[in-house]
A tleap script that builds the chain and sets N, CA, C and O, in Angstrom:
source leaprc.protein.ff14SB
mol = sequence {
  NMET GLY ASN VAL GLY LEU HIE SER ILE ASN
  TRP SER ARG GLU ILE ALA ASP LEU ARG ARG
  HIE CYS GLU TYR VAL ARG ALA CYS ILE SER
  GLY ARG PRO VAL MET ASN ASP THR PRO SER
  ASN LEU ILE ASP ASN ARG TYR PHE TYR ALA
  GLU ASP PRO ASP TRP VAL GLY LYS TYR ALA
  CYS GLY ILE ALA ARG GLU ALA ALA ALA LYS
  GLN LEU ARG ARG TYR LYS MET ASP LYS PHE
  GLY ASP THR ASP CLEU
}
set mol.1.N position { -31.523 -124.111 14.913 }
set mol.1.CA position { -30.150 -124.274 15.089 }
set mol.1.C position { -29.800 -124.790 16.463 }
set mol.1.O position { -28.880 -125.602 16.568 }
set mol.2.N position { -30.493 -124.359 17.567 }
set mol.2.CA position { -30.294 -124.916 18.841 }
set mol.2.C position { -30.444 -126.452 19.022 }
set mol.2.O position { -29.871 -127.081 19.912 }
set mol.3.N position { -31.259 -126.987 18.102 }
set mol.3.CA position { -31.449 -128.458 18.246 }
set mol.3.C position { -30.164 -129.286 17.673 }
set mol.3.O position { -29.871 -130.418 18.055 }
set mol.4.N position { -29.510 -128.602 16.779 }
set mol.4.CA position { -28.302 -129.256 16.213 }
set mol.4.C position { -27.277 -129.457 17.244 }
set mol.4.O position { -26.677 -130.530 17.298 }
set mol.5.N position { -27.011 -128.419 18.138 }
set mol.5.CA position { -26.194 -128.469 19.225 }
set mol.5.C position { -26.586 -129.453 20.209 }
set mol.5.O position { -25.693 -130.165 20.668 }
set mol.6.N position { -27.827 -129.618 20.626 }
set mol.6.CA position { -28.356 -130.599 21.407 }
set mol.6.C position { -28.202 -132.013 20.884 }
set mol.6.O position { -27.897 -132.966 21.601 }
set mol.7.N position { -28.406 -132.071 19.747 }
set mol.7.CA position { -28.369 -133.414 18.990 }
set mol.7.C position { -26.879 -133.919 19.030 }
set mol.7.O position { -26.642 -135.111 19.227 }
set mol.8.N position { -25.939 -133.050 18.850 }
set mol.8.CA position { -24.477 -133.536 18.800 }
set mol.8.C position { -24.035 -133.835 20.280 }
set mol.8.O position { -23.165 -134.680 20.494 }
set mol.9.N position { -24.602 -133.179 21.241 }
set mol.9.CA position { -24.275 -133.585 22.698 }
set mol.9.C position { -24.885 -134.989 22.897 }
set mol.9.O position { -24.147 -135.835 23.403 }
set mol.10.N position { -26.090 -135.324 22.575 }
set mol.10.CA position { -26.712 -136.598 22.805 }
set mol.10.C position { -25.947 -137.551 22.015 }
set mol.10.O position { -25.651 -138.630 22.529 }
set mol.11.N position { -25.578 -137.266 20.772 }
set mol.11.CA position { -24.861 -138.229 19.843 }
set mol.11.C position { -23.564 -138.601 20.481 }
set mol.11.O position { -23.192 -139.775 20.471 }
set mol.12.N position { -22.760 -137.518 21.115 }
set mol.12.CA position { -21.519 -137.785 21.756 }
set mol.12.C position { -21.623 -138.686 22.967 }
set mol.12.O position { -20.733 -139.501 23.208 }
set mol.13.N position { -22.801 -138.542 23.809 }
set mol.13.CA position { -22.967 -139.287 24.880 }
set mol.13.C position { -23.263 -140.786 24.495 }
set mol.13.O position { -22.834 -141.720 25.173 }
set mol.14.N position { -23.979 -140.942 23.431 }
set mol.14.CA position { -24.400 -142.312 22.961 }
set mol.14.C position { -23.020 -143.033 22.577 }
set mol.14.O position { -22.745 -144.163 22.981 }
set mol.15.N position { -22.186 -142.276 21.765 }
set mol.15.CA position { -20.934 -143.011 21.421 }
set mol.15.C position { -20.119 -143.345 22.633 }
set mol.15.O position { -19.541 -144.432 22.648 }
set mol.16.N position { -20.017 -142.572 23.594 }
set mol.16.CA position { -19.241 -142.718 24.859 }
set mol.16.C position { -19.914 -144.078 25.436 }
set mol.16.O position { -19.196 -145.028 25.747 }
set mol.17.N position { -21.340 -144.126 25.566 }
set mol.17.CA position { -22.040 -145.179 26.255 }
set mol.17.C position { -21.691 -146.467 25.420 }
set mol.17.O position { -21.405 -147.513 26.003 }
set mol.18.N position { -21.717 -146.383 24.125 }
set mol.18.CA position { -21.427 -147.584 23.363 }
set mol.18.C position { -20.072 -148.121 23.657 }
set mol.18.O position { -19.870 -149.326 23.804 }
set mol.19.N position { -19.134 -147.203 23.742 }
set mol.19.CA position { -17.777 -147.550 24.046 }
set mol.19.C position { -17.573 -148.206 25.395 }
set mol.19.O position { -16.877 -149.207 25.567 }
set mol.20.N position { -18.215 -147.582 26.304 }
set mol.20.CA position { -18.173 -148.210 27.673 }
set mol.20.C position { -18.956 -149.649 27.740 }
set mol.20.O position { -18.554 -150.564 28.459 }
set mol.21.N position { -20.010 -149.737 26.987 }
set mol.21.CA position { -20.607 -151.002 26.974 }
set mol.21.C position { -19.855 -152.016 26.302 }
set mol.21.O position { -19.858 -153.143 26.797 }
set mol.22.N position { -19.159 -151.778 25.168 }
set mol.22.CA position { -18.218 -152.664 24.521 }
set mol.22.C position { -17.053 -153.069 25.410 }
set mol.22.O position { -16.705 -154.246 25.500 }
set mol.23.N position { -16.449 -152.070 26.071 }
set mol.23.CA position { -15.331 -152.294 26.923 }
set mol.23.C position { -15.740 -153.298 28.031 }
set mol.23.O position { -14.975 -154.205 28.360 }
set mol.24.N position { -16.893 -153.132 28.571 }
set mol.24.CA position { -17.428 -153.995 29.635 }
set mol.24.C position { -17.688 -155.319 29.062 }
set mol.24.O position { -17.276 -156.281 29.711 }
set mol.25.N position { -18.295 -155.530 27.971 }
set mol.25.CA position { -18.614 -156.881 27.414 }
set mol.25.C position { -17.243 -157.610 27.067 }
set mol.25.O position { -17.030 -158.791 27.343 }
set mol.26.N position { -16.374 -156.801 26.454 }
set mol.26.CA position { -15.124 -157.344 26.166 }
set mol.26.C position { -14.315 -157.970 27.402 }
set mol.26.O position { -13.774 -159.075 27.399 }
set mol.27.N position { -14.336 -157.101 28.403 }
set mol.27.CA position { -13.832 -157.649 29.775 }
set mol.27.C position { -14.422 -159.037 30.140 }
set mol.27.O position { -13.770 -160.002 30.537 }
set mol.28.N position { -15.699 -158.983 29.951 }
set mol.28.CA position { -16.464 -160.178 30.552 }
set mol.28.C position { -16.206 -161.325 29.726 }
set mol.28.O position { -16.048 -162.433 30.239 }
set mol.29.N position { -16.149 -161.129 28.407 }
set mol.29.CA position { -15.708 -162.241 27.491 }
set mol.29.C position { -14.257 -162.876 27.723 }
set mol.29.O position { -14.015 -164.082 27.666 }
set mol.30.N position { -13.362 -161.895 27.984 }
set mol.30.CA position { -12.008 -162.215 28.227 }
set mol.30.C position { -11.655 -162.643 29.670 }
set mol.30.O position { -10.562 -163.129 29.959 }
set mol.31.N position { -12.567 -162.450 30.480 }
set mol.31.CA position { -12.374 -162.844 32.012 }
set mol.31.C position { -11.380 -161.760 32.570 }
set mol.31.O position { -10.537 -162.079 33.408 }
set mol.32.N position { -11.484 -160.521 32.114 }
set mol.32.CA position { -10.671 -159.422 32.714 }
set mol.32.C position { -11.452 -158.449 33.644 }
set mol.32.O position { -12.674 -158.388 33.504 }
set mol.33.N position { -10.896 -157.763 34.486 }
set mol.33.CA position { -11.667 -156.925 35.354 }
set mol.33.C position { -12.390 -155.872 34.529 }
set mol.33.O position { -11.873 -155.415 33.510 }
set mol.34.N position { -13.586 -155.485 34.967 }
set mol.34.CA position { -14.386 -154.486 34.360 }
set mol.34.C position { -14.288 -153.185 35.052 }
set mol.34.O position { -13.895 -153.105 36.216 }
set mol.35.N position { -14.658 -152.121 34.313 }
set mol.35.CA position { -14.712 -150.760 34.954 }
set mol.35.C position { -15.875 -150.853 35.872 }
set mol.35.O position { -16.958 -151.062 35.324 }
set mol.36.N position { -15.858 -150.739 37.157 }
set mol.36.CA position { -16.968 -150.782 38.008 }
set mol.36.C position { -17.814 -149.521 38.046 }
set mol.36.O position { -18.815 -149.474 38.761 }
set mol.37.N position { -17.437 -148.511 37.299 }
set mol.37.CA position { -18.331 -147.279 37.356 }
set mol.37.C position { -19.094 -147.259 35.950 }
set mol.37.O position { -19.541 -146.211 35.482 }
set mol.38.N position { -19.201 -148.430 35.348 }
set mol.38.CA position { -20.230 -148.504 34.145 }
set mol.38.C position { -21.627 -148.402 34.610 }
set mol.38.O position { -22.091 -149.144 35.475 }
set mol.39.N position { -22.328 -147.410 33.982 }
set mol.39.CA position { -23.846 -147.306 34.414 }
set mol.39.C position { -24.571 -148.601 34.238 }
set mol.39.O position { -24.347 -149.301 33.251 }
set mol.40.N position { -25.405 -148.934 35.127 }
set mol.40.CA position { -26.079 -150.252 35.161 }
set mol.40.C position { -27.115 -150.328 33.971 }
set mol.40.O position { -27.478 -151.432 33.567 }
set mol.41.N position { -27.571 -149.216 33.434 }
set mol.41.CA position { -28.564 -149.281 32.403 }
set mol.41.C position { -27.798 -149.727 31.036 }
set mol.41.O position { -28.481 -150.024 30.056 }
set mol.42.N position { -26.536 -149.768 30.983 }
set mol.42.CA position { -25.847 -150.110 29.776 }
set mol.42.C position { -25.535 -151.659 29.562 }
set mol.42.O position { -25.157 -152.152 28.500 }
set mol.43.N position { -25.754 -152.316 30.720 }
set mol.43.CA position { -25.348 -153.799 30.765 }
set mol.43.C position { -26.484 -154.560 31.158 }
set mol.43.O position { -27.133 -154.236 32.153 }
set mol.44.N position { -26.786 -155.580 30.433 }
set mol.44.CA position { -27.804 -156.575 30.882 }
set mol.44.C position { -27.160 -157.612 31.773 }
set mol.44.O position { -26.486 -158.507 31.264 }
set mol.45.N position { -27.328 -157.535 33.024 }
set mol.45.CA position { -26.670 -158.341 34.026 }
set mol.45.C position { -27.272 -159.759 34.076 }
set mol.45.O position { -26.857 -160.541 34.932 }
set mol.46.N position { -28.124 -160.090 33.300 }
set mol.46.CA position { -28.574 -161.470 33.196 }
set mol.46.C position { -27.525 -162.264 32.411 }
set mol.46.O position { -27.390 -163.479 32.551 }
set mol.47.N position { -26.728 -161.456 31.510 }
set mol.47.CA position { -25.778 -162.219 30.660 }
set mol.47.C position { -24.345 -161.884 30.982 }
set mol.47.O position { -23.472 -162.746 30.885 }
set mol.48.N position { -24.081 -160.640 31.366 }
set mol.48.CA position { -22.726 -160.172 31.633 }
set mol.48.C position { -22.745 -159.505 33.028 }
set mol.48.O position { -23.582 -158.648 33.312 }
set mol.49.N position { -21.780 -159.932 33.899 }
set mol.49.CA position { -21.691 -159.350 35.270 }
set mol.49.C position { -20.338 -159.306 35.789 }
set mol.49.O position { -19.449 -159.766 35.072 }
set mol.50.N position { -20.047 -158.831 36.910 }
set mol.50.CA position { -18.719 -158.757 37.546 }
set mol.50.C position { -18.860 -159.344 38.872 }
set mol.50.O position { -19.887 -159.166 39.527 }
set mol.51.N position { -17.856 -160.051 39.309 }
set mol.51.CA position { -17.800 -160.607 40.644 }
set mol.51.C position { -16.784 -159.909 41.440 }
set mol.51.O position { -15.640 -159.734 41.021 }
set mol.52.N position { -17.228 -159.481 42.668 }
set mol.52.CA position { -16.379 -158.910 43.576 }
set mol.52.C position { -15.384 -159.924 44.124 }
set mol.52.O position { -15.589 -161.113 43.879 }
set mol.53.N position { -14.369 -159.579 44.813 }
set mol.53.CA position { -13.712 -158.258 45.077 }
set mol.53.C position { -12.863 -157.778 43.952 }
set mol.53.O position { -12.389 -156.645 44.045 }
set mol.54.N position { -12.624 -158.478 42.936 }
set mol.54.CA position { -11.709 -158.062 41.950 }
set mol.54.C position { -12.443 -157.372 40.654 }
set mol.54.O position { -11.800 -156.824 39.759 }
set mol.55.N position { -13.654 -157.454 40.669 }
set mol.55.CA position { -14.625 -156.960 39.579 }
set mol.55.C position { -14.203 -157.716 38.210 }
set mol.55.O position { -14.118 -157.133 37.130 }
set mol.56.N position { -13.966 -159.017 38.395 }
set mol.56.CA position { -13.722 -159.715 37.146 }
set mol.56.C position { -14.853 -160.039 36.390 }
set mol.56.O position { -15.819 -160.567 36.940 }
set mol.57.N position { -14.849 -159.778 35.161 }
set mol.57.CA position { -16.072 -159.892 34.263 }
set mol.57.C position { -16.313 -161.379 33.904 }
set mol.57.O position { -15.370 -162.120 33.627 }
set mol.58.N position { -17.598 -161.796 33.917 }
set mol.58.CA position { -18.076 -163.057 33.659 }
set mol.58.C position { -19.087 -163.023 32.572 }
set mol.58.O position { -19.507 -161.947 32.145 }
set mol.59.N position { -19.517 -164.242 32.081 }
set mol.59.CA position { -20.732 -164.296 31.168 }
set mol.59.C position { -21.528 -165.417 31.669 }
set mol.59.O position { -20.972 -166.423 32.111 }
set mol.60.N position { -22.741 -165.303 31.624 }
set mol.60.CA position { -23.726 -166.314 32.062 }
set mol.60.C position { -23.626 -167.621 31.335 }
set mol.60.O position { -23.615 -168.691 31.944 }
set mol.61.N position { -23.548 -167.521 29.904 }
set mol.61.CA position { -23.497 -168.672 29.163 }
set mol.61.C position { -22.942 -168.519 27.889 }
set mol.61.O position { -22.867 -167.408 27.366 }
set mol.62.N position { -22.501 -169.650 27.284 }
set mol.62.CA position { -21.807 -169.599 26.031 }
set mol.62.C position { -22.543 -168.840 24.925 }
set mol.62.O position { -21.998 -168.063 24.142 }
set mol.63.N position { -23.830 -169.148 24.948 }
set mol.63.CA position { -24.709 -168.447 23.836 }
set mol.63.C position { -24.505 -166.953 23.917 }
set mol.63.O position { -24.254 -166.302 22.903 }
set mol.64.N position { -24.614 -166.390 25.140 }
set mol.64.CA position { -24.443 -164.965 25.323 }
set mol.64.C position { -23.071 -164.460 24.954 }
set mol.64.O position { -22.923 -163.347 24.448 }
set mol.65.N position { -22.052 -165.287 25.209 }
set mol.65.CA position { -20.648 -164.922 24.828 }
set mol.65.C position { -20.668 -164.938 23.399 }
set mol.65.O position { -20.265 -163.941 22.800 }
set mol.66.N position { -21.108 -165.994 22.738 }
set mol.66.CA position { -20.960 -166.094 21.240 }
set mol.66.C position { -21.778 -164.862 20.462 }
set mol.66.O position { -21.325 -164.337 19.445 }
set mol.67.N position { -22.912 -164.513 21.012 }
set mol.67.CA position { -23.746 -163.551 20.425 }
set mol.67.C position { -23.005 -162.131 20.560 }
set mol.67.O position { -22.936 -161.364 19.600 }
set mol.68.N position { -22.509 -161.863 21.697 }
set mol.68.CA position { -21.715 -160.559 21.879 }
set mol.68.C position { -20.325 -160.548 21.174 }
set mol.68.O position { -19.805 -159.512 20.762 }
set mol.69.N position { -19.776 -161.767 21.069 }
set mol.69.CA position { -18.521 -161.607 20.368 }
set mol.69.C position { -18.725 -161.524 18.875 }
set mol.69.O position { -17.878 -160.953 18.188 }
set mol.70.N position { -19.883 -162.101 18.293 }
set mol.70.CA position { -20.292 -161.960 16.876 }
set mol.70.C position { -20.664 -160.546 16.513 }
set mol.70.O position { -20.327 -160.013 15.456 }
set mol.71.N position { -21.434 -159.933 17.527 }
set mol.71.CA position { -21.603 -158.379 17.198 }
set mol.71.C position { -20.515 -157.585 17.327 }
set mol.71.O position { -20.446 -156.636 16.547 }
set mol.72.N position { -19.502 -157.760 18.249 }
set mol.72.CA position { -18.306 -156.978 18.345 }
set mol.72.C position { -17.466 -157.278 16.991 }
set mol.72.O position { -16.865 -156.347 16.455 }
set mol.73.N position { -17.433 -158.405 16.518 }
set mol.73.CA position { -16.753 -158.671 15.281 }
set mol.73.C position { -17.390 -157.925 14.113 }
set mol.73.O position { -16.731 -157.355 13.244 }
set mol.74.N position { -18.754 -157.973 14.161 }
set mol.74.CA position { -19.504 -157.463 13.038 }
set mol.74.C position { -19.268 -155.954 12.894 }
set mol.74.O position { -19.128 -155.448 11.781 }
set mol.75.N position { -19.227 -155.270 13.982 }
set mol.75.CA position { -18.960 -153.888 14.027 }
set mol.75.C position { -17.426 -153.396 14.133 }
set mol.75.O position { -17.082 -152.226 14.298 }
set mol.76.N position { -16.566 -154.517 14.006 }
set mol.76.CA position { -15.086 -154.247 14.088 }
set mol.76.C position { -14.776 -153.507 15.407 }
set mol.76.O position { -13.948 -152.596 15.408 }
set mol.77.N position { -15.431 -153.883 16.542 }
set mol.77.CA position { -15.225 -153.336 17.691 }
set mol.77.C position { -14.236 -154.205 18.525 }
set mol.77.O position { -13.915 -153.787 19.637 }
set mol.78.N position { -13.757 -155.322 18.091 }
set mol.78.CA position { -12.913 -156.208 18.870 }
set mol.78.C position { -12.158 -157.132 17.948 }
set mol.78.O position { -12.411 -157.139 16.744 }
set mol.79.N position { -11.304 -157.857 18.442 }
set mol.79.CA position { -10.542 -158.854 17.752 }
set mol.79.C position { -10.806 -160.269 18.172 }
set mol.79.O position { -9.899 -161.028 18.515 }
set mol.80.N position { -12.074 -160.601 18.136 }
set mol.80.CA position { -12.550 -161.909 18.434 }
set mol.80.C position { -12.713 -162.753 17.237 }
set mol.80.O position { -13.668 -163.525 17.154 }
set mol.81.N position { -11.776 -162.641 16.247 }
set mol.81.CA position { -11.796 -163.486 15.061 }
set mol.81.C position { -11.345 -164.882 15.317 }
set mol.81.O position { -11.705 -165.833 14.623 }
set mol.82.N position { -10.550 -164.969 16.329 }
set mol.82.CA position { -10.002 -166.262 16.815 }
set mol.82.C position { -10.974 -166.986 17.507 }
set mol.82.O position { -11.381 -166.568 18.592 }
set mol.83.N position { -11.439 -168.124 16.965 }
set mol.83.CA position { -12.539 -168.883 17.626 }
set mol.83.C position { -12.117 -169.505 18.901 }
set mol.83.O position { -12.995 -169.865 19.685 }
set mol.84.N position { -10.779 -169.681 19.214 }
set mol.84.CA position { -10.167 -170.286 20.376 }
set mol.84.C position { -10.233 -169.330 21.693 }
set mol.84.O position { -9.990 -169.704 22.840 }
set mol.85.N position { -10.598 -168.068 21.306 }
set mol.85.CA position { -10.554 -167.056 22.437 }
set mol.85.C position { -11.643 -167.361 23.385 }
set mol.85.O position { -11.802 -166.665 24.388 }
savepdb mol mol.pdb
quit
């Protein structure tokens, strides 16, 4: 029974990390400021990163942007249905 409680705590953390990851990627795709307290292990900075001093999110290439937007759409985590975005 103790494992069930531990499992739910880990599951809650994973959901929170997924949300933080998605928020960060959304900000990068949209060119908005990112949350600068996002843990570094959640983001692959080769593709998504923030520039100081305003922490504006950027993406390294269009392929990374398209792949991330496709995944966000697939899991209904964002409104990137408009291809002009």
